[in-house]
N, C-alpha and C positions, 0 to 999 in steps of 0.2 A: 508673534510667531517667530520663532529663531529659525534664521536661515541655515539649510543645510549646506554649508559649504563644499561639502563632499560629493554632493550629488551632479550629475552629467550635465541637468540643465542649468545648474549654477556656473559651472566651469564654462560652457559654452557662451551664456550670457557675458560673463566675465571677460572672456576672451574677446567676444564681438565688441564690447563697449571699448577695451583696451585699444585693439585694432583699429578703430575709428578714431580716437582720440590721437594715438601716433600718426595715423595717416593724415589728420587735419593738421597737427603741427609741423610735419614734414612739407607738406603743402604749402603752409604758412611761410615757413622757413625757406623754401623754394622762390617762391614768389618775390619774398623781400629780398632775397639775394641775387636774383636774377639780372635786374641792372646791373649790378657790381660784376657779376659774372662776364655778362656781355662786354662791359666795358674791358674786363681784363683780356679776353679774347680777341677783342680787336686792338687793344694796346699789343700783346703779343704778335698778332700780324702785322702790325706797322715795325716793330723791331726787326722781326725776320728780313722784311723788306729792306731796311736799312743796313742789315747784316750784309743784304747782298748787293748793297753800295758801297760794302766795305768801312761801314759806319757802325761803330760798336762802343760798349761801354756807356749808353747814357742811361740815366733814368726815365722813370716813366714821363713826367713832363717836359724834359730835354727831348725824349724821343717823339712826343706828341707835336712839339713844335718843329724839330728838324723834319719830320714826315709831311707836315702841312707846308714847309717851305720848299721841298724840293718835288714831291709829287704832286702833279697837276690834272692828271686826267686818268681816267679808267675805261678800258673798253673789253668785251667779251665777244669771242668768235670760237665757234664750235665746242663750247664748254670750257674755253682757256681764259683766264683771266690776264689781261695784259696791263700794266701801269705805266703810265708816262711820266718822266721825271726829267729834270733839268739841271745838271751838274755844270758849274763854270761856263754857262750858254752853250753847253753840249746836251743834245737830247738823247737820252737813255731809255731804253725798253725794257721792262721787267717783266718776265714771264713766269707765271706761277705754274708748278710743275706737281704732277701727282702719280705715285707709281706704287709698285708693291715690292717690299723687300724680303727677309727670310722669314720672319715670323708676323710680319702685320704690313701696314699701309706705311710708306716713306712720301716725303712731299718736300718741297723746296721753293726757292725762288732764283732765279738767275738773270741778272741784268748784263744788257748787251749794247755794244756801241758799234756804230759802222765806221772802220778804218780807211779814210778818204785817200792814205798812201798805197794800200795794199788793196783796195777795194772789197774788203773781207767784211764779216759781221763778226764781231769778236767778243768774248766775254769780257765784262767790266768787271762783274763781282759775283758771287754764288754762295748761296747757304742751304742747307739741307736738313732735313728734321725727319723724325721716325715716330712710330706707335710704340713699337716693342722689338728693339734690336738689343743683342748681347752687349753689355758693357766691355770695353775694350777691345770688341771685335767690330761688328757691324753698327754698333753706335758710334764709331768714329765719323760716322759720315758727318753728326750732327756735333759731337763734341772736339773734333780736331779742325780748328781754325786754319792750322797749317795744311791741312789736307784741301780743305775749301779754296785756300789760296792758291793751290796749284792750278785752278782753272783760269784764273786771271790772265787775259791775253790771248787764250785758246781761239784758233778758227772754229767757228761752228757749221758753216756751210760753205761747199768748194763744188768745183764742177769735175764730172769724172771724165773719163776717156772719150765719152759719147757726147760730150756738151750739157748732161744732165745735172742739174743741182742736187748734190746730197749730203747729209748730215754726217760731217767727219768729226765731229766731236765726240770722243769716246772715252768711257774707263776700260782698260785693258790690263792683262796680267804683265805684258812685256811691251814697253814703248816703243815704238819703232819711228813714230813721226812726233817729235815733241812739240809742232806747233798745233797738234789738233788732239792730242791723247794725254790723258791721266792715268798715272798706276793705281791699280786696285788698293783697297784697304788691304792690308795684311791680316790672313785668317778670316776675311769676310768676304769670300767669292761671289756668294748668291746676294748678298745685299748690294755689293760692286755692280753685279751684273743688272740688278733691279734699278740704281741710278742710271745704268748706260742705257738701258731701255726707256726708262723714264724720259731721259733727255732727248733720245730717238723720237718718240711718240710725240713730244712737245714742238719739236722744230721740225720735224717730217710732215706734219700738215701742211707746212708752208714750201716745201720742196717736192710734195706730190708723194712721197714716199707712204704718207698715210693719207687717206680721205675720210668723208663723211661716211657713216656707213650706211648708205643707201644710195640709190641710183637718181640720174638726174631728173629722170620724169618724176619721180615720188618728191624727190625736195622741191621740184616747181610748183607742185600741187600744195605742198604745205607752206611754201612761201608766198603763194596768192592767196592761201586762207589766212595766213596770218596779217594781210593787209586789211582783212575784214574786223581783226582784234584779235588780242590774245585769248580771249574765251572760245573762240573759233578752234582751237587747237588743243588738243587734249593733252594731258600730262604724259601720257605715254609716246604720243608722237613730238613731242618738244624734246623729251629725252633721246629720241632716236634720232631728232636734228641734232643733238648736241654731240653725240657718240663719233669717235673717229676709228677706223681700221688700217691696217697694214695693207698698202696695194699690192697684189700678187707679182712675184718678178717673173719676167717673161724668161 
């Protein structure tokens, strides 16, 4: 019997078979390529960390080797990823940063060193990335090495008049304190503000300007539960422990 290729049933069955075959092929390709994709994502992360250490222009193999040579430990605190490195026998802390720009997420790494002469925490190097910022404007936070290098040597934390530690590193329209301020990207005020807020949130957790998004009693209960094993804490509770909020100014 000759098939009626113009019938609705034929079109539906044909389409369904085609969708199944395409879905199978896509799933197969995804599974086959996933290890390579994961490796590329990991390599990109390592290169970004090296950029924040002012080490650039390395190919894949060289970047892997240099990262393994310099970075010796990793810790997480309140959702922050902090890498520990050593350069010329000097300890360097590298902070992972996440924030929001004009059109999407922004991120980066900022390496820091403690200056024994001034007793200040200073920027050793910085690298910023973005998901979708305007080329030539907001995208300059990633594309402009010159702008990223303006952060080198800047003071991150200092005491205010009341003796409280404050995050002083900032991105501003007009630099008044060149020891701690960087001028914003021309024509990209909102993205620059996003970088400024990202820096404040990253280091504000350590100065007390930001805090865990829960009260001490609730945090204590969850910490006690955590001693019983991670399975005792729900994903929602764990996420809450990792969130931070800005402390209200009195």
